[in-house]
C-alpha positions in Angstrom: 70.6 165.8 75.1 71.7 167.0 78.4 73.1 170.4 78.9 76.5 170.3 81.2 78.1 173.6 82.9 82.0 173.5 83.0 82.0 176.3 85.4 85.4 177.4 87.4 88.3 179.7 87.0 92.1 179.8 85.2 94.0 182.9 84.4 98.6 183.2 84.4 99.5 179.4 83.9 95.6 178.4 83.3 95.7 175.1 85.0 92.4 175.2 86.6 91.8 175.8 82.2 93.2 172.4 81.8 91.5 170.7 83.9 87.8 172.3 82.7 88.2 171.5 78.6 89.6 167.7 80.0 86.7 167.4 82.3 84.3 168.8 78.8 85.8 166.2 77.1 84.7 163.4 79.4 81.8 164.5 79.3 80.9 165.1 75.7 82.1 161.7 74.6 79.1 160.4 76.7 76.6 162.6 74.7 76.5 165.7 76.8 75.8 169.5 76.2 78.2 171.4 76.7 79.1 174.2 78.4 82.9 176.2 78.9 82.2 179.0 81.3 85.3 181.0 82.7 84.1 184.0 85.3 87.6 185.2 84.5 86.5 186.5 81.2 82.9 187.8 82.6 79.9 186.8 85.7 78.3 184.1 85.3 75.0 185.0 84.5 72.9 182.9 86.8 69.9 182.2 86.5 70.9 180.5 83.1 72.0 177.6 86.1 68.1 176.2 85.2 69.1 174.9 81.7 71.3 172.5 83.1 70.9 169.5 83.9 74.8 169.1 85.4 78.0 171.0 86.3 81.2 171.3 87.5 83.0 173.6 89.6 86.9 174.4 89.0 88.7 176.6 90.6 92.9 177.5 92.2 93.3 177.9 95.3 93.3 181.4 96.6 94.6 181.4 100.0 93.0 178.2 100.7 89.5 180.0 98.7 87.6 179.6 96.1 88.0 182.0 93.5 86.0 185.8 93.6 84.1 184.6 90.3 83.1 181.5 92.1 82.6 183.3 94.9 80.3 185.6 93.2 78.3 182.4 91.9 77.6 181.6 95.4 76.3 184.2 96.5 74.6 185.1 92.8 73.3 181.6 93.4 71.9 181.8 97.3 69.7 185.1 96.5 67.8 183.8 93.5 67.3 180.1 95.2 66.6 181.1 98.5 65.2 185.3 98.6 63.8 185.1 95.7 62.9 182.0 95.3 63.8 180.1 91.9 63.5 177.4 90.9 65.8 175.0 89.3 68.7 175.7 90.9 69.6 173.2 93.1 69.5 169.7 93.4 71.4 169.1 90.4 74.6 166.3 90.4 78.0 168.5 90.8 81.7 167.8 90.0 84.4 169.9 91.7 88.1 170.4 90.8 90.9 172.3 91.4 94.6 173.4 91.2 97.0 173.9 93.6 100.9 175.3 94.3 101.0 173.1 97.2 98.1 173.7 99.6 95.7 172.5 98.2 93.1 172.9 101.5 90.1 174.9 99.3 89.2 171.6 98.0 87.5 170.3 101.0 86.3 174.1 101.3 84.6 173.9 97.9 83.4 170.6 99.4 81.2 172.3 102.2 80.9 175.3 99.9 78.8 174.1 96.8 76.7 171.3 98.8 73.3 173.2 98.3 73.6 173.2 94.0 72.7 169.4 94.8 74.8 165.9 95.3 78.5 165.7 94.4 79.2 163.7 91.8 83.3 161.9 92.7 85.7 162.9 95.3 87.3 166.5 94.9 90.0 166.0 92.7 92.8 168.6 93.0 96.1 168.8 91.2 99.1 170.5 92.7 100.7 172.2 89.4 100.2 171.9 85.9 97.5 168.4 85.6 100.3 165.7 83.1 98.3 163.2 81.0 97.4 161.0 84.5 95.9 163.9 85.6 94.3 164.7 82.4 92.5 161.5 82.5 91.5 161.7 86.3 89.1 165.1 84.6 87.6 163.1 81.9 86.8 160.4 83.8 85.0 162.9 86.1 83.3 163.7 83.5 82.7 160.8 82.4 80.9 160.0 85.8 78.8 163.5 85.8 77.3 162.6 82.3 76.5 159.1 83.5 75.0 161.2 86.8 72.5 163.7 84.7 71.6 161.0 82.1 70.0 159.5 85.0 
């Protein structure tokens, strides 16, 4: 059974967390084992990233940039991949999602930042404010598509 990581940052309103749960739901429906990790609760141990077949990354838009916990993941990923040559950290299918209060520029930023992870599945899914049922269904579909890429 493929393992999928949903790494996200969510606090205060929980909009990104709602999206993360829906992405995870879609991936589970496709038969993936899913681990949800909120960087607001704890730092993600990037050394375990090689254990996953695919990943979804979600962030709120903080002044047109990603949340610090996801930036920390990218920094840690770079150090292990490039400087230490740890295998299994790249070449993975991944998906991106974000929430914002009106700017939404983080969607384009994320597309550039996460490229070294592997191949992006679908477009970056952005949501202004709280996700409604239609947006949550798009998140489920993104999780399903990501699971399909993980299943090969």
